[in-house]
N, C-alpha and C positions, 0 to 999 in steps of 0.2 A: 298489441304487439309490444314486447319489451325490447328496449334498446339499451345495450350495455355501454356505459361510458368508462373509458379507461383514463385514469389519472397519470400525470407524468411519472410518478413513482412506480405505479404498476407497470407501465410500459418499460421503464428502465430496468426494473427487476426482471421482467420477461426477457428483455434483451440480454441481460446478464446471464441468465440461465442458458440461453441459446449460445452465447458466445463461449461460456466456459465448457459447455457440453461439446460444442464443435472443436474447440481447441484440444480437449482431452481425447476425443475420437480421432482427430487428425494425428495427434502424436502417437496414439496406440496403433493406428493403421500404418503409419510411417515405420514404426519399430518392427512390424511384422516382416517388412520387405528390406530392411536395412541390416547392416552388420551389427552385432552386439555392441552396444555403446560401452565406452569406458566406465569403469566402476566409479560411482560418485564418492567423494570424500565427505567426511563430516561437515566440512565447510559448505559443500554443495547442498547437502541435506538441510543443515541448520539454516542457512540462508533462505532456501525455498520455503521452509516451514514459517520462520519468523517474519519474512517479508510478506508472505501470504496473509498472516495475521494482521500485519501493518496495513496492507493494501485493503483488507476487508473493512477496517474502521474508516479509511478514507472514503471508500465507496458508501459506507453507512451514512457518513456526514454529508456527502453530496446528495444522497437520496433524501435526507431530511430537509435539505434546502429546496429540493425540487418537488415540493408537495403542492404546487399549484398557486401558492400565494405569491404576490408581487415581490420580485427581487431583481436587481440588476446584475447579479452574479450568476444567473442560470447558465450562460454559456461556459463560464469557467468551471462550474460544478459538473456540467455534462462532459466536458473535456477530461476532467480528472476521473470521473466515474468510468467513462468508456475506455480510456487508456489503461486504467488499473484493472478493469475487468479482463482486458485482453491479456495483461501480464499475469494476472491471477490464474487465468486459464493455462498459461504455459507452465507455471510453477506447479500447479495441481497435476497437470499431465505428467511432468517429470516425477513427481512423488509417487504417482500410481505405477509408472514404469519401474521405479526403484523399489516398489512394494514398501513404501514408507507411509506413516501417518501424515495426513494432510496438514495437521497443525502440531506444534510442539506439545509434548505431554506436561512440561513444566516451564518455568521461566529461566531455566539454565542457559546462559549465553557463552558458556565456556568454549564452544566450538570456535569462537573468535580468538582463542589463545593458540590455535593450531597452525597459524600462518608460518611461512618461511622466514619472514623478516622479524627481527627482534621486536619485542613488545615495546611500543612507544608510550610516552606519557599520556598522549591523547587517547590511545586505545585503552590504556589502564583506567583512566578517568571515566571513559564511556561505559566500561564494564561495571565500574562502581556505581555509576548513575543508574544503569539497568537494574542492578541489584537493590537499589533504594526505591525505584519506582514501583508503585503498587500494580501497574499494568505491565511490568516486566521490561519496558523499553521507554526511555525518555521521550517526551513529546506526545505520548499516546493520551488521548482524552479519557477522563474518568467517566463513569456512568452518570454522575451528577451533572457533569459538563454537557454530556449528550442530551440528558433530560432538559437542561436549560436551552440548548439549541432547538430542541423539539417545540418548546413552549414559548420561545421568544418571538418577536415579530418585528417587522420594519427594519429600520437602519440598525438598531441594536442587534437583531439577528444576523444581519449581514456582517457587522463588525465582529461578532463572536465567531462566526463561521471562519472568517479570514484569519483571525487570531489562532483559533484552534487548528486550522489547516496549515498555518505557517509553523507553529510548534511541531505539528505532526511530521511535516516534510523535513524540517531541520534534524529531527530525531532519527531519521533513516539514512542521512548522508554518509555517516562514517561506516555503517554497516555495508551500504552499497559500494563505497570506495574500497573497503577491505576485500570484499568478495570479488570485485573486478580484477584484482591482481592475484588473489590467493586461492580461488576456486580451482578444482581440478579439471573441470569440464569447460570446454570453450563456449558452449551455448549459455551456460550460467554465468561466466565471466562477461559475455556480451550483454545479457540482460541486465546485469548489475551495473555495467557501464552506461546503458541506456537509461536506466532508472536514475542514476546519478545526474546525468545531463538534464533530463526532464524536470527532475525535482529542484535542481538548481535554478533552472529557468523560471519555474513556477514560483519559487521563493522570491525572486526578484519582482515578479508580477504581484504577488501577494503583499509584499512590503510597500509597493507603490500604491495599491488599492487601500491598504490600511492607513497610510498617510493621508489619503483623500478623505477616508471615513471619519477619522478622528479630528479632522480640521474643523474648528468651530464654523457653524453656519451663519 
């Protein structure tokens, strides 16, 4: 008799598929019996596409850590992966309803120039940083860094995960804050605000963990 063993990564991936499928199905079913939603603006679409891309990498990094090897960061990684899978399902559901691509076709972040408020120095610098980043957004891990996370182990792996996730979260704050006030649709503004609060909280947690990890033993 064959007994199938499921690794934490496989379970998390299966859970992710179920969560995303359920979220999209729920949104599509809800749309059939609800009034036609307001038309999304380029900001709603741009945020949903780029934040989906951003969330996908955070989920990938969390899955790399949850490969069954010992780590004290498994609860944090599971929380990040589960939360962002749910949010990813929301954003993909919207994009399907709007008949838009799930991910951006290029690295163009100029949708962030379309807000009602005048362009601030902070936003101008963020867009410059986006243009300079090989991954299209500041804080996104490079393929080399992801490979390093995959092949490292022990305390070094934990430290690398925390640093990469810290940079990753910090790189999304301005995009979320901008969308929370400038998106046309209320659900998009609400999600952006929720992401902003969640990631600010996790940034504080990650900084505390990093301080402990880099402390000499």
